[in-house]
VMD Tcl script that draws the C-alpha trace (Angstrom):
set ca {
  {0.00 0.00 0.00}
  {1.37 3.47 -0.86}
  {2.41 6.08 1.66}
  {-0.54 8.28 0.63}
  {-3.03 5.55 1.50}
  {-1.36 4.96 4.86}
  {-1.49 8.70 5.55}
  {-5.20 8.76 4.71}
  {-5.93 5.75 6.95}
  {-3.96 7.19 9.89}
  {-5.61 10.60 9.39}
  {-9.11 9.12 9.53}
  {-8.46 6.70 12.42}
  {-6.65 9.26 14.61}
  {-9.05 12.04 13.58}
  {-12.16 10.02 14.48}
  {-10.57 8.92 17.75}
  {-9.72 12.54 18.61}
  {-13.23 13.73 17.68}
  {-14.94 11.10 19.83}
  {-12.38 11.04 22.64}
  {-11.75 14.77 22.96}
  {-14.71 15.52 25.26}
  {-13.63 12.64 27.52}
  {-10.03 13.86 27.71}
  {-11.03 17.50 28.19}
  {-14.60 17.69 29.54}
  {-16.35 21.02 29.03}
  {-16.13 23.44 31.95}
  {-19.47 24.12 33.65}
  {-19.24 27.87 32.99}
  {-18.99 27.46 29.19}
  {-22.33 28.45 27.65}
  {-24.05 26.06 25.25}
  {-24.19 27.53 21.74}
  {-27.62 28.25 20.24}
  {-29.16 25.32 18.37}
  {-28.69 26.99 14.98}
  {-24.90 27.35 15.58}
  {-24.27 23.93 17.13}
  {-23.82 22.11 13.76}
  {-21.15 24.65 12.79}
  {-19.25 24.02 16.01}
  {-19.50 20.27 15.48}
  {-18.17 20.55 11.91}
  {-15.33 22.78 13.11}
  {-14.48 20.26 15.82}
  {-14.46 17.42 13.26}
  {-12.17 19.40 10.92}
  {-9.76 20.16 13.78}
  {-9.73 16.50 14.84}
  {-8.98 15.42 11.26}
  {-6.21 18.03 11.07}
  {-4.76 16.48 14.23}
  {-5.00 13.06 12.56}
  {-3.23 14.43 9.50}
  {-0.48 15.92 11.68}
  {0.09 12.49 13.25}
  {0.13 10.89 9.78}
  {2.55 13.56 8.56}
  {4.76 12.96 11.61}
  {4.83 9.24 10.78}
  {5.21 9.41 6.99}
  {6.15 12.96 5.98}
  {9.82 13.12 6.90}
  {11.06 11.92 3.47}
  {9.32 14.90 1.85}
  {11.13 17.38 4.13}
  {14.48 15.61 4.53}
  {15.64 16.44 0.99}
  {14.84 20.14 1.01}
  {17.90 22.32 0.46}
  {17.63 24.51 3.55}
  {21.38 24.49 4.10}
  {21.58 22.49 7.33}
  {20.02 19.23 8.47}
  {18.74 20.82 11.70}
  {16.74 23.36 9.64}
  {14.93 20.53 7.86}
  {14.18 18.90 11.22}
  {12.94 22.19 12.67}
  {10.67 22.75 9.64}
  {9.31 19.22 10.01}
  {8.45 19.75 13.69}
  {6.98 23.14 12.82}
  {4.68 21.68 10.17}
  {3.52 18.90 12.50}
  {2.69 21.40 15.25}
  {1.14 23.91 12.82}
  {-1.33 21.29 11.55}
  {-1.94 19.39 14.75}
  {-2.40 21.91 17.53}
  {-5.90 23.19 16.70}
  {-7.76 20.25 18.22}
  {-5.88 20.55 21.51}
  {-6.14 24.35 21.50}
  {-9.92 24.53 21.12}
  {-10.46 21.57 23.44}
  {-8.44 23.30 26.15}
  {-10.46 26.49 25.65}
  {-13.68 24.57 26.29}
  {-12.16 22.68 29.21}
  {-10.72 25.85 30.77}
  {-13.93 27.85 30.59}
  {-13.65 31.37 31.94}
  {-10.56 30.81 34.10}
  {-8.59 33.83 32.90}
  {-5.33 32.76 34.57}
  {-5.25 29.47 32.63}
  {-6.51 31.21 29.50}
  {-3.33 33.28 29.41}
  {-1.23 30.10 29.44}
  {-3.32 28.62 26.62}
  {-2.98 31.77 24.55}
  {0.78 32.07 25.09}
  {1.43 28.36 24.62}
  {-0.49 28.08 21.38}
  {-0.48 31.52 19.80}
  {3.18 32.31 20.38}
  {4.22 28.90 19.05}
  {2.01 29.47 15.99}
  {3.78 32.77 15.36}
  {7.10 30.92 15.60}
  {5.75 28.36 13.10}
  {4.83 31.16 10.68}
  {8.28 32.73 10.92}
  {9.93 29.33 10.47}
  {7.91 28.57 7.33}
  {8.50 32.05 5.88}
  {12.25 31.79 6.45}
  {12.26 28.28 4.97}
  {10.64 29.61 1.79}
  {13.17 32.46 1.66}
  {16.02 29.94 1.95}
  {14.46 27.68 -0.71}
  {13.70 30.46 -3.23}
  {17.22 30.86 -4.71}
  {17.55 27.07 -5.11}
  {14.12 26.90 -6.71}
  {14.93 29.66 -9.22}
  {18.20 27.93 -10.17}
  {16.40 24.59 -10.57}
  {13.59 26.09 -12.68}
  {16.12 27.90 -14.87}
  {18.08 24.68 -15.37}
  {14.90 22.78 -16.31}
  {13.89 25.49 -18.82}
  {17.38 25.43 -20.40}
  {17.24 21.63 -20.68}
  {13.78 21.82 -22.27}
  {15.02 24.34 -24.85}
  {18.09 22.18 -25.57}
  {15.83 19.18 -26.17}
  {13.76 21.18 -28.64}
  {10.91 21.61 -26.16}
  {8.86 24.77 -25.92}
  {9.35 26.85 -22.79}
  {6.05 27.63 -21.12}
  {6.68 30.43 -18.62}
  {2.98 30.69 -17.89}
  {3.17 27.25 -16.23}
  {5.94 28.26 -13.82}
}
mol new
graphics top color blue
foreach p $ca { graphics top sphere $p radius 0.5 }
foreach p [lrange $ca 0 end-1] q [lrange $ca 1 end] { graphics top cylinder $p $q radius 0.2 }
display resetview
């Protein structure tokens, strides 16, 4: 079975487990108001999407390293840091929202949730942006080489595809 199929299976199994198990791991605080009936389906769909994103992050953590390992970021530790960043960036939403519901209106704990998740997400954004900046020169050289090879082989260069 291909890696893509395994990723899909792990995403669904872990995602469904997270969706069903989340309220048992983090029960809702008594001071959290129940949403109006017309908004409840939206919250349920959002919770399912976040649980599937968590499942995908686990699948990516298990099977995604080969896709990141070969990137030309200049140092092996940068590739590892990008890999961890991508796993966290995709997988933290389920925990984040679950902790909000579990915490309720406890403002002291809310600050820890906000710092722990929002600051790390900002770090993820900076990491990904810097990774793209480091990859851009390599990508331009590679694309230029491919275009030159296509012209040498008598192929037509299609800039509008790049």
